[in-house]
N, C-alpha and C positions, 0 to 999 in steps of 0.2 A: 272540131269544136272543143274548146278548153273546158276544164272542170267547172269553172265559175258560171259559164253560160249554161252548162248542163244542169247544174243545181237550180239556177233561176228558172230554167225551162220546166223542171220537175215541179217546183213550187207553183208556178203559174198553171201547169196542167192540173195539179191537185185543186187549186182554187177555181179553175174553170169547171171541174167536176161539180163543185159546190154550186156555182152559178147555174150550171145546166140543170141541177136538181131543183133549185128554186124556180127557175123559169118553167120547168116541166110541171111543177105543182101549181103554178099560177095559171098555166094554159091547160090544165088537166081536163076541164069541162069540154074544151074543144077538141083535144087530142083523142078523147074517147067518147065522141058524140055518137048518137044512135044512127044518124043518117050517114051512109057510107061515103057520099061525095063530099060532105063537109069534113068528115074525119080524114079522108084522103088528101084533100087540098091543104088543110091545116097541118097535117103531119108532114107532108112534103115540104111545105114552106118552112116549118120549124126546123126540120133536119138540115135543109140546105143552109138556112141562116146560121145555125149552130156550127156547122162544118166550116162555112166561110169565115165566121168570126174566129174560130180556133186557128185556121190557117193564116189569117191576117195577123193575129197576135204572134204566132210562131215566126212569121216572116219578119216582123218587127224585132223580135228578140234574137233569133239565131239564123236569120236568112232562110227560113222555111225548111230547115232540116227537121224531119220528124222521125222519131224512133218508136218502136213498139212499147217501150216502157213509159212513154208519155201517155199512151192510151191506157196503160195499166193505172197510172196515177189519176187519170180522169175517172176511171171506174171506181177506184178506191174513194176518191172525193165524193163521187155520186152516192155510193153505197153508205158511206158514213153519214152524209148529210140528209139522205132521203127520208129517214125516219123522223128527223128533227124538222125538216121543212114540210112534212106532211101536215103539220099544224096549220100552215098557210091555207091549205085546201080545206081543212075543217072549219077554219074561221070564215072563209069565203062562203062555204055552204051554209053556215049558220046565219051569216048576214043576208043571204039570199032567201032564207026560209026553207031550205031543202033538208029537213030533218030526216026524211025517208032515205035520201042518198047518204047521209051521215052514218046511218046504221050499217051500210055496206062497208064503210071504211074501217070501222072498229072491230 
């Protein structure tokens, strides 16, 4: 894999971490549900979908070659954007009238 493809893959991995963070905050209500069977099903489907989406993107960009530093870039993108995308969860809780749950987030 040449340098240009590696840099593109790193940038895409970083952006994928941001997208993963946004989608996790959107689905937060279901990922951390009180009923164990709903939480298990939603978490399983969410993780499978996210993994397949990443592998499809990498297959398109660099023929499916995955290195450990792509996962590091996903983690960095997730950690940087998680605090910023947490606002999505707060806005959704306020729009649903769940002020009690909002106190747990702050």
